[in-house]
C-alpha positions in Angstrom: 6.1 22.0 21.7 5.4 20.0 24.9 5.4 16.3 25.8 2.6 14.9 28.0 2.7 11.5 29.6 -0.6 9.8 30.2 -2.1 6.4 30.8 -2.6 6.2 27.0 1.1 6.8 26.2 3.3 9.7 25.3 1.7 12.6 23.5 3.4 15.5 21.8 1.5 18.8 21.8 2.0 21.8 19.5 3.7 19.8 16.7 4.6 22.2 13.8 7.0 20.8 11.3 6.4 23.7 8.8 8.3 25.9 11.3 11.8 25.5 10.0 13.5 26.5 13.3 11.5 23.9 15.2 12.1 21.3 12.5 15.9 21.7 12.5 16.1 22.0 16.3 14.1 18.9 17.4 11.4 18.0 14.9 13.6 16.2 12.4 15.1 13.9 15.0 11.7 12.9 16.4 10.2 12.4 13.0 13.1 10.1 11.9 12.7 8.0 15.0 9.0 7.5 14.4 9.5 6.9 10.7 12.0 4.1 11.4 9.6 2.3 13.8 6.7 2.9 11.4 8.7 1.3 8.6 9.6 -1.8 10.7 6.0 -2.3 11.8 4.6 -1.8 8.3 7.3 -4.1 6.8 6.3 -7.0 9.1 2.6 -6.2 8.3 3.2 -6.5 4.5 5.1 -9.8 5.1 2.2 -11.3 7.0 -0.2 -9.9 4.4 1.8 -11.5 1.6 2.3 -14.8 3.4 -0.2 -16.7 1.4 1.4 -15.8 -1.9 4.3 -17.9 -0.7 2.5 -20.6 1.1 0.3 -21.5 -1.9 3.6 -22.5 -3.7 4.1 -25.2 -1.1 0.5 -26.6 -1.3 0.6 -29.9 -3.2 -0.6 -33.5 -2.9 2.8 -34.3 -1.3 1.7 -32.5 1.9 -2.0 -33.4 1.6 -3.1 -30.0 0.3 -3.7 -30.5 -3.4 -5.8 -27.5 -4.3 -6.6 -26.5 -7.9 -5.1 -23.3 -9.4 -8.4 -21.4 -9.2 -8.6 -22.3 -5.5 -5.1 -21.0 -4.9 -5.9 -17.7 -6.6 -8.9 -17.4 -4.3 -6.7 -18.0 -1.3 -4.4 -15.2 -2.5 -7.4 -12.9 -3.1 -8.8 -13.2 0.4 -6.2 -11.4 2.5 -5.9 -8.8 -0.2 -9.6 -8.0 0.0 -9.7 -7.9 3.8 -6.7 -5.7 3.9 -8.3 -3.3 1.5 -11.5 -3.1 3.5 -9.7 -2.6 6.8 -7.5 0.2 5.6 -10.1 2.9 6.1 -10.9 2.1 9.8 -7.2 1.7 10.4 -6.5 5.1 9.0 -9.2 6.6 11.2 -8.0 4.7 14.3 -4.7 6.7 14.2 -6.7 9.9 14.5 -8.7 8.4 17.4 -6.1 6.6 19.4 -2.8 8.2 18.4 -0.1 6.9 16.0 2.1 5.2 18.7 -0.8 3.5 20.4 -2.3 2.2 17.2 1.0 1.0 15.8 1.6 -1.0 18.9 -1.8 -2.7 18.5 -1.4 -3.1 14.8 1.9 -4.8 15.3 0.8 -7.1 18.1 -2.4 -8.3 16.3 -0.2 -9.8 13.5 0.4 -12.7 15.9 -3.1 -14.0 15.2 -2.7 -14.8 11.5 0.9 -16.0 12.0 0.0 -18.4 14.8 -3.0 -19.8 12.9 -1.0 -20.3 9.8 1.7 -22.1 11.7 -0.8 -24.5 13.3 -2.7 -25.4 10.1 -0.4 -24.9 7.1 1.1 -28.4 7.3 -2.0 -30.3 8.5 -3.0 -32.7 5.7 -6.6 -32.7 4.6 -7.4 -29.2 6.0 -10.3 -27.9 3.9 -10.0 -24.8 1.8 -12.5 -22.8 3.9 -10.2 -23.0 6.9 -7.3 -21.5 5.0 -9.6 -18.8 3.6 -10.5 -17.8 7.2 -6.9 -17.8 8.2 -6.0 -15.8 5.1 -8.7 -13.3 6.0 -7.1 -12.6 9.4 -3.8 -11.9 7.5 -5.6 -8.9 6.0 -4.7 -6.9 9.1 -1.1 -6.8 7.8 -2.2 -4.9 4.7 -4.4 -2.5 6.7 -1.2 -1.6 8.7 -0.2 0.5 5.7 -3.0 3.0 6.0 -2.5 3.8 9.6 1.2 4.0 9.1 1.0 6.5 6.2 -1.6 8.6 8.0 0.6 8.9 11.0 3.8 9.7 9.1 2.1 12.4 7.0 1.7 14.4 10.3 5.4 14.2 11.3 6.9 15.7 8.1 6.7 19.1 6.5 5.0 19.3 3.2 8.3 19.8 1.3 9.7 16.5 2.5 6.5 14.4 2.4 7.1 12.8 -1.0 10.4 11.3 0.2 9.2 10.4 3.7 5.9 8.8 2.5 7.9 7.0 -0.2 10.4 5.7 2.3 7.7 4.6 4.7 5.7 2.8 2.1 8.7 1.4 0.2 10.1 -0.1 3.4 6.8 -1.6 4.1 6.4 -2.9 0.5 9.8 -4.6 0.9 7.9 -7.1 3.2 6.4 -8.6 0.0 9.9 -9.3 -1.4 11.4 -10.5 1.9 8.7 -13.1 2.7 9.1 -14.4 -0.9 12.9 -14.5 -0.5 12.4 -16.4 2.7 10.1 -18.9 0.9 12.9 -19.4 -1.7 15.4 -20.0 1.1 13.2 -22.6 2.8 12.4 -24.4 -0.5 16.1 -24.4 -1.5 17.4 -25.7 1.8 14.5 -27.8 3.3 12.4 -28.6 0.2 8.9 -27.6 -0.8 7.1 -29.6 2.0 7.9 -27.3 5.0 5.8 -24.1 4.7 5.6 -23.8 8.5 9.3 -22.8 8.5 8.4 -19.6 6.7 5.7 -18.7 9.2 7.9 -19.6 12.3 10.4 -16.9 11.4 7.9 -14.1 11.9 6.7 -14.9 15.4 9.7 -13.5 17.3 10.0 -10.6 14.8 6.4 -9.6 15.5 7.1 -9.6 19.2 10.3 -7.6 19.0 8.7 -4.9 16.7 5.7 -4.6 19.0 8.0 -3.9 22.0 10.1 -1.4 20.1 7.1 0.6 18.9 5.8 0.8 22.4 9.1 2.0 23.8 10.2 4.5 21.1 7.2 6.0 19.2 5.1 9.1 20.0 1.5 10.2 19.7 1.0 13.6 18.1 -2.0 15.8 18.9 -2.0 17.2 15.4 -3.1 13.8 14.0 -6.5 14.0 15.7 -9.1 14.5 13.1 -11.7 17.2 13.3 -15.3 16.0 13.2 -16.3 15.6 9.5 -12.8 15.4 8.1 -13.5 12.1 6.4 -16.8 13.3 5.0 -15.2 16.5 3.8 -12.4 14.5 2.1 -15.0 12.3 0.5 -16.7 15.4 -1.0 -13.6 16.1 -3.0 -13.4 14.9 -6.6 -9.6 14.7 -6.2 -10.1 12.0 -3.6 -11.7 9.8 -6.2 -9.4 10.7 -9.1 -6.3 9.9 -7.0 -7.9 6.7 -5.7 -8.5 5.6 -9.3 -4.8 6.3 -10.1 -3.8 4.4 -7.0 -5.7 1.4 -8.2 -3.5 1.4 -11.2 -0.2 1.8 -9.3 -0.5 0.1 -5.9 -3.2 -2.3 -7.2 -0.7 -3.4 -9.8 2.2 -3.7 -7.3 0.3 -5.8 -4.7 -1.8 -7.7 -7.3 1.2 -8.8 -9.3 3.2 -9.4 -6.2 0.6 -11.9 -4.9 -0.1 -13.5 -8.2 3.3 -13.7 -9.9 4.3 -17.1 -8.6 1.0 -18.7 -9.5 1.1 -17.0 -13.0 4.6 -18.6 -13.6 3.3 -22.0 -12.6 0.2 -21.7 -14.8 1.8 -20.0 -17.8 5.1 -21.9 -18.0 4.6 -24.9 -15.6 7.3 -23.6 -13.3 8.2 -25.7 -10.2 7.8 -24.2 -6.7 11.6 -23.7 -6.6 11.7 -22.0 -10.1 8.8 -19.7 -9.2 10.1 -18.8 -5.8 13.6 -18.0 -7.2 12.0 -15.2 -9.3 8.9 -13.9 -7.5 10.9 -11.8 -5.0 12.8 -9.8 -7.6 9.9 -7.6 -8.9 8.6 -6.7 -5.4 12.1 -5.9 -4.3 12.8 -3.5 -7.2 9.3 -2.0 -7.0 9.7 -1.3 -3.2 13.1 0.4 -3.9 11.5 2.4 -6.7 8.7 3.8 -4.4 10.7 6.3 -2.4 12.5 7.3 -5.7 9.2 8.0 -7.3 8.2 10.1 -4.3 11.5 12.0 -4.5 11.1 12.6 -8.2 7.6 13.9 -7.5 9.0 16.3 -4.9 11.2 17.7 -7.7 9.0 17.5 -10.9 5.5 17.1 -9.5 3.4 14.1 -8.8 1.2 14.3 -11.9 4.1 14.4 -14.3 5.9 11.4 -12.7 2.7 9.4 -12.4 1.8 10.1 -16.1 5.1 8.6 -17.3 4.7 5.6 -14.9 1.4 4.8 -16.5 2.8 5.1 -20.0 5.6 2.7 -19.0 3.1 0.3 -17.4 1.2 0.2 -20.7 4.4 -0.5 -22.6 5.4 -3.2 -20.2 2.0 -4.9 -20.5 2.4 -4.9 -24.3 5.7 -6.7 -23.7 3.9 -9.3 -21.6 1.4 -9.9 -24.4 4.3 -10.4 -26.9 6.1 -12.7 -24.5 2.9 -14.8 -24.0 2.4 -15.2 -27.7 6.0 -16.0 -28.3 6.1 -18.4 -25.2 9.2 -16.6 -24.1 9.9 -17.1 -20.4 12.8 -14.6 -20.3 10.8 -11.8 -21.9 7.9 -12.6 -19.7 9.9 -12.2 -16.5 11.6 -9.1 -17.8 8.1 -7.6 -18.7 6.8 -8.3 -15.2 9.9 -6.8 -13.6 9.3 -3.6 -15.6 5.7 -3.5 -14.3 6.9 -3.9 -10.7 9.5 -1.0 -11.0 7.0 1.4 -12.6 4.2 0.6 -10.3 6.5 1.2 -7.3 7.6 4.5 -8.7 4.0 5.4 -9.5 2.9 4.5 -5.9 5.3 7.1 -4.6 4.4 9.9 -7.0 0.6 9.3 -6.7 0.7 9.5 -2.9 2.8 12.7 -3.1 -0.2 14.2 -5.0 -2.4 13.9 -1.9 -0.7 16.5 0.4 0.1 18.7 -2.6 -3.6 19.0 -3.6 -4.6 20.1 -0.1 -1.5 22.3 0.4 -2.6 24.2 -2.7 -6.0 24.7 -1.1 -4.4 26.0 2.1 -2.3 28.5 0.1 -5.4 29.7 -1.8 -7.3 30.1 1.5 -4.4 32.1 3.0 -4.4 34.5 0.0 -8.1 35.0 0.6 -7.4 36.1 4.2 -7.4 32.8 6.2 -4.9 32.3 9.0 -1.9 30.2 7.9 -1.7 27.7 10.8 -5.4 26.6 10.8 -5.3 26.4 7.0 -2.3 24.0 6.9 -3.6 22.0 9.9 -6.8 21.4 8.0 -4.8 20.4 4.9 -2.9 17.8 7.0 -6.1 16.4 8.5 -7.7 16.1 5.1 -4.6 14.5 3.6 -4.7 11.9 6.3 -8.3 11.1 5.5 -7.6 10.9 1.7 -4.6 8.6 2.4 -7.0 6.2 4.1 -9.6 6.3 1.3 -7.1 6.0 -1.5 -5.1 3.3 0.3 -8.3 1.2 0.7 -9.5 1.6 -2.8 -6.1 1.1 -4.3 -5.6 -2.2 -2.5 -8.9 -3.3 -4.1 -7.0 -3.1 -7.4 -4.9 -6.0 -6.2 -8.1 -8.0 -5.6 -9.3 -7.2 -9.1 -5.9 -8.3 -10.7 -6.0 -11.7 -9.0 -9.7 -12.2 -9.9 -9.0 -11.3 -13.5 -6.0 -13.7 -13.6 -8.2 -16.4 -12.1 -10.9 -16.0 -14.7 -8.3 -15.7 -17.5 -6.5 -19.0 -16.6 -9.9 -20.7 -16.2 -10.9 -19.7 -19.8 -10.7 -21.8 -22.9 -7.2 -20.6 -23.8 -5.8 -21.2 -20.3 -3.5 -18.2 -20.6 -3.1 -14.7 -19.2 -3.6 -12.8 -22.4 -7.2 -11.8 -21.6 -6.0 -10.5 -18.3 -3.2 -8.4 -19.8 -5.5 -6.8 -22.3 -7.8 -5.8 -19.5 -4.9 -4.2 -17.6 -3.7 -2.4 -20.7 -7.2 -0.8 -21.1 -7.2 0.3 -17.5 -3.7 1.9 -17.8 -4.9 3.8 -20.9 -7.8 5.1 -18.8 -5.5 6.3 -16.1 -3.3 8.1 -18.7 -6.4 10.0 -20.0 -7.5 10.9 -16.4 -4.1 12.3 -15.4 -3.8 14.3 -18.6 -7.2 15.8 -18.4 -7.4 16.4 -14.7 -3.9 17.2 -13.6 -1.4 17.8 -16.4 -3.7 19.9 -18.7 -6.7 20.9 -16.6 -9.1 23.2 -18.3 -9.4 25.3 -15.2 -7.9 25.3 -11.7 -9.9 23.3 -9.2 -10.1 23.4 -5.5 -10.0 20.0 -3.9 -13.1 20.7 -1.8 -16.0 22.9 -3.1 -16.3 26.2 -1.4 -19.2 26.3 1.0 -22.2 28.2 -0.4 -22.9 31.3 1.6 -26.5 32.3 2.0 -27.5 35.5 0.4 -28.5 38.3 2.9 -32.2 38.8 3.2 -33.4 42.2 2.2 -35.9 43.9 4.3 -38.5 45.9 2.3 
């Protein structure tokens, strides 16, 4: 391994974490340093992405921002959608510009939505479209996840990727809980008419994290994508199966995280203080569960852990339906907490499936005579591409959840029952997919079809 300094930052060449001697001698220390900085950057990104799930709780006629519930759900949907769309280019950007370089940019650009929110969030009479535009800029915080995960995949050997990816994502996901906890602190101490206090906390944090990433992170040459890596990954059926499963796990986590406070206000008439005192608990537990789900997948396999996560999500959704019909606030909150924990664990186990699928392809190629190092290098590049695709599609699940909630509470019943029935049906679909494709497949499948070799032409 060698380190090269250039105008574009520090580059490490010859990175090979599968080499156990290299890993124990120096690779582990470098990987941990980059993981720590990646977690910090992604954590702040998730907080900025989730900001509007907290700020809508403050929006009331008292501060001159009396929006209807449907308008608030739309405001929560907007950053979710933009974050999902940006995840794919963010994932590609790491392979183009390097992990360190892109993390510095991705951290610094968070100042844009934070400053805009600070300027307008307490300005009476501001129209909804202005907040929708500001919320859209907050989508960059959600895109941060894709570039971070693509980068960290390169740093760790396959045997440790479930834990490393789970820790990276779980630390980032904690940003949802932390910003909601901060909202609770502001409401409890200063009242529910000072949303700008929440935003102001993040301005110095963004600056500090940007500086730290610039000083301590590394670019790795192995992250550079070969031409066509994204196209080759898109040709794999597993890319789309895993993306579907990730809609169910991460889509649930981020969708419920953004909507929970509004759901409590609409379902039970909770005050901003009551809603804020509960909204952080689920995302907190779900974030902690994510690395545990990844570690469990390291031991028992991603498909098995993900299967049980979906079974539990279905059971939890049945509990929410029962709580809604019984008008039980306690059972309702408990049911949502179960969904957060299981979706968090499912996030970790689903993402662990990505490197496993391509590692199996590499092993199969080696048994057929391919060289080991290029085979595993290809597996890593394709894993990075699939992480970007699955991350983008999975985040769209959060958009769908908020839109379904919006439609459900606008309906004649004015409750979330129709939404919960829809979610239950989707979880059942995911259970069937994982059983048929991964737990009990009819035949072993390669993640990418073998290229068709032309038959030799006979000369007569």
